[in-house]
Predicted model as a PDB file, atoms N, CA, C, CB and O in Angstrom, pLDDT in the B-factor column:
MODEL        1                                                                  
ATOM      1  N   MET A   1      12.023  16.032   3.530  1.00 81.00           N  
ATOM      2  CA  MET A   1      11.627  14.924   2.709  1.00 81.00           C  
ATOM      3  C   MET A   1      11.655  13.784   2.467  1.00 81.00           C  
ATOM      4  CB  MET A   1      11.774  14.980   2.091  1.00 81.00           C  
ATOM      5  O   MET A   1      10.467  13.897   2.166  1.00 81.00           O  
ATOM      6  N   ARG A   2      11.859  12.733   2.292  1.00 90.00           N  
ATOM      7  CA  ARG A   2      12.128  11.000   2.454  1.00 90.00           C  
ATOM      8  C   ARG A   2      11.117  11.480   0.575  1.00 90.00           C  
ATOM      9  CB  ARG A   2      10.974   9.558   4.507  1.00 90.00           C  
ATOM     10  O   ARG A   2      10.327  12.408   0.404  1.00 90.00           O  
ATOM     11  N   THR A   3      11.461  10.718  -0.189  1.00 95.00           N  
ATOM     12  CA  THR A   3      10.972  10.522  -2.067  1.00 95.00           C  
ATOM     13  C   THR A   3      10.817   9.297  -2.275  1.00 95.00           C  
ATOM     14  CB  THR A   3      12.095  10.962  -3.353  1.00 95.00           C  
ATOM     15  O   THR A   3      11.176   8.433  -1.475  1.00 95.00           O  
ATOM     16  N   CYS A   4      10.182   9.040  -3.538  1.00 96.00           N  
ATOM     17  CA  CYS A   4       9.013   8.319  -2.996  1.00 96.00           C  
ATOM     18  C   CYS A   4       9.517   6.752  -3.284  1.00 96.00           C  
ATOM     19  CB  CYS A   4       7.461   8.793  -3.812  1.00 96.00           C  
ATOM     20  O   CYS A   4       8.903   5.713  -3.043  1.00 96.00           O  
ATOM     21  N   LYS A   5      10.990   6.947  -3.947  1.00 96.00           N  
ATOM     22  CA  LYS A   5      11.547   5.692  -3.511  1.00 96.00           C  
ATOM     23  C   LYS A   5      10.876   4.271  -1.080  1.00 96.00           C  
ATOM     24  CB  LYS A   5      13.642   6.707  -3.626  1.00 96.00           C  
ATOM     25  O   LYS A   5      10.556   3.234  -0.499  1.00 96.00           O  
ATOM     26  N   GLU A   6      11.253   5.909  -1.075  1.00 96.00           N  
ATOM     27  CA  GLU A   6      10.807   5.690   0.126  1.00 96.00           C  
ATOM     28  C   GLU A   6      10.433   5.961   1.201  1.00 96.00           C  
ATOM     29  CB  GLU A   6      11.082   5.401   0.346  1.00 96.00           C  
ATOM     30  O   GLU A   6      10.828   5.965   2.367  1.00 96.00           O  
ATOM     31  N   VAL A   7       9.118   6.324   0.294  1.00 95.00           N  
ATOM     32  CA  VAL A   7       7.673   6.162   0.322  1.00 95.00           C  
ATOM     33  C   VAL A   7       6.903   5.322  -0.099  1.00 95.00           C  
ATOM     34  CB  VAL A   7       7.215   6.891  -0.070  1.00 95.00           C  
ATOM     35  O   VAL A   7       5.790   5.166   0.403  1.00 95.00           O  
ATOM     36  N   THR A   8       7.558   4.279  -1.587  1.00 94.00           N  
ATOM     37  CA  THR A   8       6.524   3.443  -1.436  1.00 94.00           C  
ATOM     38  C   THR A   8       7.770   2.310  -1.129  1.00 94.00           C  
ATOM     39  CB  THR A   8       5.313   3.286  -2.806  1.00 94.00           C  
ATOM     40  O   THR A   8       8.047   1.706  -2.166  1.00 94.00           O  
ATOM     41  N   ALA A   9       8.497   1.926  -0.085  1.00 95.00           N  
ATOM     42  CA  ALA A   9       8.810   1.561   0.579  1.00 95.00           C  
ATOM     43  C   ALA A   9       7.462   1.509   1.644  1.00 95.00           C  
ATOM     44  CB  ALA A   9       9.923   2.098   0.676  1.00 95.00           C  
ATOM     45  O   ALA A   9       6.483   0.763   1.657  1.00 95.00           O  
ATOM     46  N   LEU A  10       7.884   2.687   2.563  1.00 95.00           N  
ATOM     47  CA  LEU A  10       7.080   2.583   3.325  1.00 95.00           C  
ATOM     48  C   LEU A  10       5.176   1.633   2.896  1.00 95.00           C  
ATOM     49  CB  LEU A  10       7.204   4.084   3.661  1.00 95.00           C  
ATOM     50  O   LEU A  10       4.473   0.961   3.650  1.00 95.00           O  
ATOM     51  N   VAL A  11       4.960   2.021   1.436  1.00 95.00           N  
ATOM     52  CA  VAL A  11       3.436   1.421   0.849  1.00 95.00           C  
ATOM     53  C   VAL A  11       3.887  -0.059   1.258  1.00 95.00           C  
ATOM     54  CB  VAL A  11       2.975   1.671  -1.177  1.00 95.00           C  
ATOM     55  O   VAL A  11       3.046  -0.880   1.622  1.00 95.00           O  
ATOM     56  N   VAL A  12       5.061  -0.323   1.195  1.00 93.00           N  
ATOM     57  CA  VAL A  12       5.167  -2.267   0.329  1.00 93.00           C  
ATOM     58  C   VAL A  12       4.732  -2.822   2.037  1.00 93.00           C  
ATOM     59  CB  VAL A  12       7.678  -3.185  -0.559  1.00 93.00           C  
ATOM     60  O   VAL A  12       3.970  -3.655   2.529  1.00 93.00           O  
ATOM     61  N   ALA A  13       5.757  -1.765   2.549  1.00 95.00           N  
ATOM     62  CA  ALA A  13       5.860  -2.538   4.452  1.00 95.00           C  
ATOM     63  C   ALA A  13       5.065  -2.511   4.772  1.00 95.00           C  
ATOM     64  CB  ALA A  13       6.522  -2.091   5.717  1.00 95.00           C  
ATOM     65  O   ALA A  13       4.917  -3.395   5.616  1.00 95.00           O  
ATOM     66  N   ARG A  14       3.940  -1.738   4.577  1.00 93.00           N  
ATOM     67  CA  ARG A  14       2.684  -2.103   5.720  1.00 93.00           C  
ATOM     68  C   ARG A  14       1.710  -3.192   5.337  1.00 93.00           C  
ATOM     69  CB  ARG A  14       1.691  -0.792   5.986  1.00 93.00           C  
ATOM     70  O   ARG A  14       0.845  -3.687   6.059  1.00 93.00           O  
ATOM     71  N   GLU A  15       2.045  -3.533   3.857  1.00 88.00           N  
ATOM     72  CA  GLU A  15       0.635  -3.970   3.804  1.00 88.00           C  
ATOM     73  C   GLU A  15       2.172  -5.696   5.429  1.00 88.00           C  
ATOM     74  CB  GLU A  15      -0.530  -4.573   1.086  1.00 88.00           C  
ATOM     75  O   GLU A  15       1.488  -6.164   6.339  1.00 88.00           O  
ATOM     76  N   ASP A  16       3.043  -5.977   5.429  1.00 91.00           N  
ATOM     77  CA  ASP A  16       3.496  -6.922   5.599  1.00 91.00           C  
ATOM     78  C   ASP A  16       3.577  -6.200   7.254  1.00 91.00           C  
ATOM     79  CB  ASP A  16       4.693  -7.421   4.567  1.00 91.00           C  
ATOM     80  O   ASP A  16       3.517  -7.219   7.941  1.00 91.00           O  
ATOM     81  N   ARG A  17       3.668  -5.133   8.141  1.00 95.00           N  
ATOM     82  CA  ARG A  17       3.790  -4.937   9.538  1.00 95.00           C  
ATOM     83  C   ARG A  17       2.812  -3.788   9.447  1.00 95.00           C  
ATOM     84  CB  ARG A  17       5.333  -4.658  10.189  1.00 95.00           C  
ATOM     85  O   ARG A  17       2.244  -3.256   8.493  1.00 95.00           O  
ATOM     86  N   GLU A  18       2.802  -3.538  11.006  1.00 96.00           N  
ATOM     87  CA  GLU A  18       2.266  -1.922  11.395  1.00 96.00           C  
ATOM     88  C   GLU A  18       3.193  -1.186  11.424  1.00 96.00           C  
ATOM     89  CB  GLU A  18       1.600  -1.620  12.704  1.00 96.00           C  
ATOM     90  O   GLU A  18       4.302  -1.410  11.910  1.00 96.00           O  
ATOM     91  N   LEU A  19       2.888  -0.426  11.006  1.00 96.00           N  
ATOM     92  CA  LEU A  19       4.504   1.963  10.858  1.00 96.00           C  
ATOM     93  C   LEU A  19       4.049   2.168  12.199  1.00 96.00           C  
ATOM     94  CB  LEU A  19       3.784   4.432   9.222  1.00 96.00           C  
ATOM     95  O   LEU A  19       3.001   1.945  12.805  1.00 96.00           O  
ATOM     96  N   SER A  20       4.867   2.531  12.398  1.00 97.00           N  
ATOM     97  CA  SER A  20       5.628   2.983  13.875  1.00 97.00           C  
ATOM     98  C   SER A  20       4.781   4.956  13.350  1.00 97.00           C  
ATOM     99  CB  SER A  20       8.355   2.669  13.899  1.00 97.00           C  
ATOM    100  O   SER A  20       4.776   5.559  12.277  1.00 97.00           O  
ATOM    101  N   THR A  21       4.269   5.281  14.604  1.00 97.00           N  
ATOM    102  CA  THR A  21       3.983   6.693  14.144  1.00 97.00           C  
ATOM    103  C   THR A  21       5.065   7.480  12.948  1.00 97.00           C  
ATOM    104  CB  THR A  21       4.008   7.560  15.551  1.00 97.00           C  
ATOM    105  O   THR A  21       4.896   7.823  11.778  1.00 97.00           O  
ATOM    106  N   SER A  22       5.727   7.526  13.491  1.00 96.00           N  
ATOM    107  CA  SER A  22       6.544   8.198  12.814  1.00 96.00           C  
ATOM    108  C   SER A  22       6.486   7.889  11.360  1.00 96.00           C  
ATOM    109  CB  SER A  22       7.731   8.033  13.339  1.00 96.00           C  
ATOM    110  O   SER A  22       6.063   8.834  10.694  1.00 96.00           O  
ATOM    111  N   GLU A  23       6.902   6.465  10.465  1.00 96.00           N  
ATOM    112  CA  GLU A  23       6.726   6.047   9.904  1.00 96.00           C  
ATOM    113  C   GLU A  23       5.044   6.602   9.230  1.00 96.00           C  
ATOM    114  CB  GLU A  23       7.189   5.029  10.418  1.00 96.00           C  
ATOM    115  O   GLU A  23       5.072   7.662   8.604  1.00 96.00           O  
ATOM    116  N   GLN A  24       4.274   6.203   9.309  1.00 96.00           N  
ATOM    117  CA  GLN A  24       2.463   6.818   9.911  1.00 96.00           C  
ATOM    118  C   GLN A  24       3.361   8.431   9.078  1.00 96.00           C  
ATOM    119  CB  GLN A  24       1.814   6.859  12.726  1.00 96.00           C  
ATOM    120  O   GLN A  24       3.894   8.104   8.017  1.00 96.00           O  
ATOM    121  N   LEU A  25       3.522   9.731   9.373  1.00 96.00           N  
ATOM    122  CA  LEU A  25       3.600  10.688  10.008  1.00 96.00           C  
ATOM    123  C   LEU A  25       4.440  10.724   8.445  1.00 96.00           C  
ATOM    124  CB  LEU A  25       4.076  10.829  11.682  1.00 96.00           C  
ATOM    125  O   LEU A  25       4.055  11.463   7.539  1.00 96.00           O  
ATOM    126  N   ILE A  26       5.444   9.950   8.332  1.00 95.00           N  
ATOM    127  CA  ILE A  26       6.153  10.816   7.122  1.00 95.00           C  
ATOM    128  C   ILE A  26       5.498   9.330   5.530  1.00 95.00           C  
ATOM    129  CB  ILE A  26       8.761  10.993   7.579  1.00 95.00           C  
ATOM    130  O   ILE A  26       6.112   8.901   4.554  1.00 95.00           O  
ATOM    131  N   LEU A  27       4.950   9.217   5.730  1.00 95.00           N  
ATOM    132  CA  LEU A  27       4.021   8.606   4.659  1.00 95.00           C  
ATOM    133  C   LEU A  27       3.085   9.534   4.668  1.00 95.00           C  
ATOM    134  CB  LEU A  27       3.422   7.168   4.881  1.00 95.00           C  
ATOM    135  O   LEU A  27       3.434  10.300   3.769  1.00 95.00           O  
ATOM    136  N   ARG A  28       1.512  10.183   5.418  1.00 95.00           N  
ATOM    137  CA  ARG A  28       0.902  10.860   5.365  1.00 95.00           C  
ATOM    138  C   ARG A  28       1.235  11.993   4.295  1.00 95.00           C  
ATOM    139  CB  ARG A  28       0.762  11.022   6.447  1.00 95.00           C  
ATOM    140  O   ARG A  28       0.819  12.082   3.139  1.00 95.00           O  
ATOM    141  N   MET A  29       2.224  12.958   5.094  1.00 96.00           N  
ATOM    142  CA  MET A  29       2.823  14.207   4.194  1.00 96.00           C  
ATOM    143  C   MET A  29       3.687  14.497   3.492  1.00 96.00           C  
ATOM    144  CB  MET A  29       3.056  14.966   4.589  1.00 96.00           C  
ATOM    145  O   MET A  29       4.083  15.598   3.109  1.00 96.00           O  
ATOM    146  N   HIS A  30       4.296  12.648   3.125  1.00 96.00           N  
ATOM    147  CA  HIS A  30       3.924  12.523   1.543  1.00 96.00           C  
ATOM    148  C   HIS A  30       2.988  13.005   0.783  1.00 96.00           C  
ATOM    149  CB  HIS A  30       3.718  11.493   1.228  1.00 96.00           C  
ATOM    150  O   HIS A  30       2.853  14.076   0.190  1.00 96.00           O  
ATOM    151  N   MET A  31       2.143  11.740   0.920  1.00 96.00           N  
ATOM    152  CA  MET A  31       0.926  11.712  -0.361  1.00 96.00           C  
ATOM    153  C   MET A  31       0.170  12.911   0.039  1.00 96.00           C  
ATOM    154  CB  MET A  31      -0.246  10.201  -0.444  1.00 96.00           C  
ATOM    155  O   MET A  31      -0.650  13.043  -0.869  1.00 96.00           O  
ATOM    156  N   ALA A  32      -0.037  13.976   0.997  1.00 96.00           N  
ATOM    157  CA  ALA A  32      -0.074  14.509   1.092  1.00 96.00           C  
ATOM    158  C   ALA A  32       0.244  16.289  -0.565  1.00 96.00           C  
ATOM    159  CB  ALA A  32       0.348  13.867   2.179  1.00 96.00           C  
ATOM    160  O   ALA A  32      -0.480  17.263  -0.770  1.00 96.00           O  
ATOM    161  N   MET A  33       1.727  15.825  -1.356  1.00 95.00           N  
ATOM    162  CA  MET A  33       2.007  17.068  -1.653  1.00 95.00           C  
ATOM    163  C   MET A  33       3.066  15.652  -2.280  1.00 95.00           C  
ATOM    164  CB  MET A  33       2.294  18.622  -0.484  1.00 95.00           C  
ATOM    165  O   MET A  33       4.037  15.330  -1.594  1.00 95.00           O  
ATOM    166  N   CYS A  34       2.779  14.917  -3.555  1.00 96.00           N  
ATOM    167  CA  CYS A  34       3.195  13.729  -3.861  1.00 96.00           C  
ATOM    168  C   CYS A  34       1.885  12.948  -5.143  1.00 96.00           C  
ATOM    169  CB  CYS A  34       3.392  12.932  -2.245  1.00 96.00           C  
ATOM    170  O   CYS A  34       1.204  12.055  -4.640  1.00 96.00           O  
ATOM    171  N   LYS A  35       1.581  13.276  -6.659  1.00 94.00           N  
ATOM    172  CA  LYS A  35       1.099  12.800  -7.527  1.00 94.00           C  
ATOM    173  C   LYS A  35       1.171  11.064  -7.604  1.00 94.00           C  
ATOM    174  CB  LYS A  35       1.643  13.527  -8.485  1.00 94.00           C  
ATOM    175  O   LYS A  35       0.311  10.210  -7.819  1.00 94.00           O  
ATOM    176  N   ALA A  36       2.572  11.009  -7.331  1.00 95.00           N  
ATOM    177  CA  ALA A  36       2.677   9.663  -7.793  1.00 95.00           C  
ATOM    178  C   ALA A  36       2.881   7.714  -6.868  1.00 95.00           C  
ATOM    179  CB  ALA A  36       3.876  10.065  -8.596  1.00 95.00           C  
ATOM    180  O   ALA A  36       3.093   6.503  -6.911  1.00 95.00           O  
ATOM    181  N   CYS A  37       2.561   9.007  -6.142  1.00 96.00           N  
ATOM    182  CA  CYS A  37       2.392   7.539  -4.133  1.00 96.00           C  
ATOM    183  C   CYS A  37       1.376   6.878  -4.079  1.00 96.00           C  
ATOM    184  CB  CYS A  37       2.116   8.248  -2.217  1.00 96.00           C  
ATOM    185  O   CYS A  37       1.135   5.679  -3.939  1.00 96.00           O  
ATOM    186  N   PRO A  38       0.266   8.584  -4.320  1.00 96.00           N  
ATOM    187  CA  PRO A  38      -0.083   8.080  -3.560  1.00 96.00           C  
ATOM    188  C   PRO A  38      -1.678   7.100  -5.597  1.00 96.00           C  
ATOM    189  CB  PRO A  38      -0.451   9.443  -1.758  1.00 96.00           C  
ATOM    190  O   PRO A  38      -2.776   6.543  -5.632  1.00 96.00           O  
ATOM    191  N   ARG A  39      -0.835   7.453  -6.441  1.00 96.00           N  
ATOM    192  CA  ARG A  39      -1.588   6.511  -7.589  1.00 96.00           C  
ATOM    193  C   ARG A  39      -1.241   5.292  -7.129  1.00 96.00           C  
ATOM    194  CB  ARG A  39      -1.135   6.666  -9.215  1.00 96.00           C  
ATOM    195  O   ARG A  39      -1.978   4.373  -7.485  1.00 96.00           O  
ATOM    196  N   PHE A  40       0.096   4.906  -6.118  1.00 96.00           N  
ATOM    197  CA  PHE A  40       1.001   3.581  -6.264  1.00 96.00           C  
ATOM    198  C   PHE A  40       0.014   2.757  -5.074  1.00 96.00           C  
ATOM    199  CB  PHE A  40       3.037   3.817  -5.793  1.00 96.00           C  
ATOM    200  O   PHE A  40      -0.418   1.613  -4.933  1.00 96.00           O  
ATOM    201  N   GLU A  41      -0.059   4.065  -4.320  1.00 95.00           N  
ATOM    202  CA  GLU A  41      -0.846   3.418  -3.191  1.00 95.00           C  
ATOM    203  C   GLU A  41      -2.599   2.377  -3.513  1.00 95.00           C  
ATOM    204  CB  GLU A  41      -1.151   4.913  -2.192  1.00 95.00           C  
ATOM    205  O   GLU A  41      -3.098   1.321  -3.124  1.00 95.00           O  
ATOM    206  N   ARG A  42      -3.007   3.661  -4.552  1.00 96.00           N  
ATOM    207  CA  ARG A  42      -3.665   2.541  -5.201  1.00 96.00           C  
ATOM    208  C   ARG A  42      -3.621   1.499  -5.820  1.00 96.00           C  
ATOM    209  CB  ARG A  42      -4.072   2.722  -5.663  1.00 96.00           C  
ATOM    210  O   ARG A  42      -4.403   0.598  -5.516  1.00 96.00           O  
ATOM    211  N   GLN A  43      -2.746   1.345  -6.801  1.00 96.00           N  
ATOM    212  CA  GLN A  43      -2.662   0.430  -7.064  1.00 96.00           C  
ATOM    213  C   GLN A  43      -2.581  -0.416  -6.558  1.00 96.00           C  
ATOM    214  CB  GLN A  43      -2.258   0.405  -7.487  1.00 96.00           C  
ATOM    215  O   GLN A  43      -3.069  -1.443  -7.031  1.00 96.00           O  
ATOM    216  N   MET A  44      -1.815  -0.424  -5.133  1.00 93.00           N  
ATOM    217  CA  MET A  44      -1.685  -1.968  -4.448  1.00 93.00           C  
ATOM    218  C   MET A  44      -3.032  -1.526  -4.061  1.00 93.00           C  
ATOM    219  CB  MET A  44      -0.359  -2.517  -3.090  1.00 93.00           C  
ATOM    220  O   MET A  44      -3.099  -2.595  -3.454  1.00 93.00           O  
ATOM    221  N   PHE A  45      -3.820  -1.144  -3.902  1.00 93.00           N  
ATOM    222  CA  PHE A  45      -5.352  -1.569  -3.053  1.00 93.00           C  
ATOM    223  C   PHE A  45      -5.997  -2.664  -3.938  1.00 93.00           C  
ATOM    224  CB  PHE A  45      -6.634  -0.110  -2.911  1.00 93.00           C  
ATOM    225  O   PHE A  45      -6.650  -3.664  -3.640  1.00 93.00           O  
ATOM    226  N   THR A  46      -5.552  -2.084  -5.268  1.00 96.00           N  
ATOM    227  CA  THR A  46      -6.134  -2.671  -5.858  1.00 96.00           C  
ATOM    228  C   THR A  46      -5.843  -4.463  -6.290  1.00 96.00           C  
ATOM    229  CB  THR A  46      -6.154  -1.789  -6.667  1.00 96.00           C  
ATOM    230  O   THR A  46      -6.575  -5.448  -6.192  1.00 96.00           O  
ATOM    231  N   MET A  47      -3.972  -4.223  -6.951  1.00 93.00           N  
ATOM    232  CA  MET A  47      -3.481  -5.953  -6.290  1.00 93.00           C  
ATOM    233  C   MET A  47      -4.030  -6.420  -4.744  1.00 93.00           C  
ATOM    234  CB  MET A  47      -1.527  -6.030  -6.064  1.00 93.00           C  
ATOM    235  O   MET A  47      -4.362  -7.557  -4.411  1.00 93.00           O  
ATOM    236  N   ARG A  48      -4.024  -5.638  -4.209  1.00 91.00           N  
ATOM    237  CA  ARG A  48      -4.726  -6.852  -2.310  1.00 91.00           C  
ATOM    238  C   ARG A  48      -5.911  -7.277  -2.768  1.00 91.00           C  
ATOM    239  CB  ARG A  48      -5.278  -5.813  -0.318  1.00 91.00           C  
ATOM    240  O   ARG A  48      -6.010  -8.504  -2.776  1.00 91.00           O  
ATOM    241  N   SER A  49      -7.053  -6.549  -3.238  1.00 93.00           N  
ATOM    242  CA  SER A  49      -8.242  -6.698  -3.451  1.00 93.00           C  
ATOM    243  C   SER A  49      -8.200  -8.209  -4.088  1.00 93.00           C  
ATOM    244  CB  SER A  49      -8.807  -5.519  -4.277  1.00 93.00           C  
ATOM    245  O   SER A  49      -8.457  -9.241  -3.468  1.00 93.00           O  
ATOM    246  N   ALA A  50      -7.788  -8.097  -5.573  1.00 94.00           N  
ATOM    247  CA  ALA A  50      -7.967  -8.898  -6.792  1.00 94.00           C  
ATOM    248  C   ALA A  50      -7.112 -10.414  -6.351  1.00 94.00           C  
ATOM    249  CB  ALA A  50      -7.247  -7.973  -8.280  1.00 94.00           C  
ATOM    250  O   ALA A  50      -7.525 -11.540  -6.630  1.00 94.00           O  
ATOM    251  N   MET A  51      -5.904 -10.114  -5.640  1.00 91.00           N  
ATOM    252  CA  MET A  51      -5.514 -11.722  -4.773  1.00 91.00           C  
ATOM    253  C   MET A  51      -6.590 -12.394  -3.609  1.00 91.00           C  
ATOM    254  CB  MET A  51      -3.960 -11.464  -3.749  1.00 91.00           C  
ATOM    255  O   MET A  51      -6.671 -13.490  -3.055  1.00 91.00           O  
ATOM    256  N   LYS A  52      -7.228 -11.340  -3.565  1.00 89.00           N  
ATOM    257  CA  LYS A  52      -7.596 -11.929  -1.742  1.00 89.00           C  
ATOM    258  C   LYS A  52      -9.025 -12.430  -2.927  1.00 89.00           C  
ATOM    259  CB  LYS A  52      -7.971 -10.220   0.317  1.00 89.00           C  
ATOM    260  O   LYS A  52      -9.641 -13.413  -2.515  1.00 89.00           O  
ATOM    261  N   GLN A  53      -9.417 -11.978  -3.962  1.00 91.00           N  
ATOM    262  CA  GLN A  53     -10.989 -12.342  -4.663  1.00 91.00           C  
ATOM    263  C   GLN A  53     -10.528 -13.605  -4.471  1.00 91.00           C  
ATOM    264  CB  GLN A  53     -11.575 -11.854  -6.420  1.00 91.00           C  
ATOM    265  O   GLN A  53     -10.789 -14.523  -3.694  1.00 91.00           O  
ATOM    266  N   TRP A  54      -9.535 -13.365  -5.659  1.00 91.00           N  
ATOM    267  CA  TRP A  54      -8.586 -14.374  -5.701  1.00 91.00           C  
ATOM    268  C   TRP A  54      -8.459 -15.587  -5.145  1.00 91.00           C  
ATOM    269  CB  TRP A  54      -7.759 -13.980  -5.427  1.00 91.00           C  
ATOM    270  O   TRP A  54      -8.488 -16.705  -5.660  1.00 91.00           O  
ATOM    271  N   ARG A  55      -8.377 -15.388  -4.511  1.00 88.00           N  
ATOM    272  CA  ARG A  55      -7.895 -16.498  -3.641  1.00 88.00           C  
ATOM    273  C   ARG A  55      -9.451 -17.167  -2.816  1.00 88.00           C  
ATOM    274  CB  ARG A  55      -6.586 -15.747  -2.399  1.00 88.00           C  
ATOM    275  O   ARG A  55     -10.087 -17.630  -3.763  1.00 88.00           O  
ATOM    276  N   HIS A  56      -9.752 -17.250  -2.345  1.00 84.00           N  
ATOM    277  CA  HIS A  56     -11.271 -17.259  -2.670  1.00 84.00           C  
ATOM    278  C   HIS A  56     -12.280 -17.725  -4.008  1.00 84.00           C  
ATOM    279  CB  HIS A  56     -11.507 -16.019  -2.537  1.00 84.00           C  
ATOM    280  O   HIS A  56     -13.281 -18.434  -4.115  1.00 84.00           O  
ATOM    281  N   TYR A  57     -11.666 -17.137  -4.697  1.00 82.00           N  
ATOM    282  CA  TYR A  57     -12.107 -17.692  -6.381  1.00 82.00           C  
ATOM    283  C   TYR A  57     -12.296 -19.449  -6.651  1.00 82.00           C  
ATOM    284  CB  TYR A  57     -10.620 -17.173  -7.582  1.00 82.00           C  
ATOM    285  O   TYR A  57     -11.283 -20.142  -6.559  1.00 82.00           O  
ATOM    286  N   GLY A  58     -13.192 -19.887  -6.875  1.00 74.00           N  
ATOM    287  CA  GLY A  58     -13.857 -21.384  -6.939  1.00 74.00           C  
ATOM    288  C   GLY A  58     -13.716 -22.617  -5.893  1.00 74.00           C  
ATOM    289  O   GLY A  58     -13.986 -23.814  -5.998  1.00 74.00           O  
ATOM    290  N   GLY A  59     -13.063 -21.653  -4.603  1.00 63.00           N  
ATOM    291  CA  GLY A  59     -12.891 -22.178  -3.588  1.00 63.00           C  
ATOM    292  C   GLY A  59     -14.704 -23.403  -3.154  1.00 63.00           C  
ATOM    293  O   GLY A  59     -14.858 -24.261  -2.285  1.00 63.00           O  
ATOM    294  N   ASN A  60     -15.322 -23.076  -3.830  1.00 58.00           N  
ATOM    295  CA  ASN A  60     -16.904 -24.146  -3.997  1.00 58.00           C  
ATOM    296  C   ASN A  60     -17.451 -24.396  -4.347  1.00 58.00           C  
ATOM    297  CB  ASN A  60     -17.701 -24.348  -3.791  1.00 58.00           C  
ATOM    298  O   ASN A  60     -18.565 -24.378  -3.824  1.00 58.00           O  
ATOM    299  N   ASP A  61     -17.255 -24.887  -5.585  1.00 53.00           N  
ATOM    300  CA  ASP A  61     -17.711 -25.510  -7.097  1.00 53.00           C  
ATOM    301  C   ASP A  61     -17.549 -27.153  -6.535  1.00 53.00           C  
ATOM    302  CB  ASP A  61     -16.407 -24.983  -8.754  1.00 53.00           C  
ATOM    303  O   ASP A  61     -18.600 -27.725  -6.825  1.00 53.00           O  
ATOM    304  N   GLU A  62     -16.385 -28.314  -5.679  1.00 50.00           N  
ATOM    305  CA  GLU A  62     -16.258 -28.998  -5.092  1.00 50.00           C  
ATOM    306  C   GLU A  62     -16.285 -29.666  -3.749  1.00 50.00           C  
ATOM    307  CB  GLU A  62     -15.865 -28.917  -5.424  1.00 50.00           C  
ATOM    308  O   GLU A  62     -15.896 -30.829  -3.630  1.00 50.00           O  
TER     309      GLU A  62                                                      
ENDMDL                                                                          
END                                                                             
């Protein structure tokens, strides 16, 4: 089983590139057994959504 550190690195890497099939399987298996890593993944999703909204915020005022 991969460590949480390795899995969180995969979660971050997924932001920049498509994961291989084996990486996706590792991620899915770890997420099924871990409580902390899914929380980290949700936090990443929240930050990504906030950054996306921030990028489009205020652009239509001028």
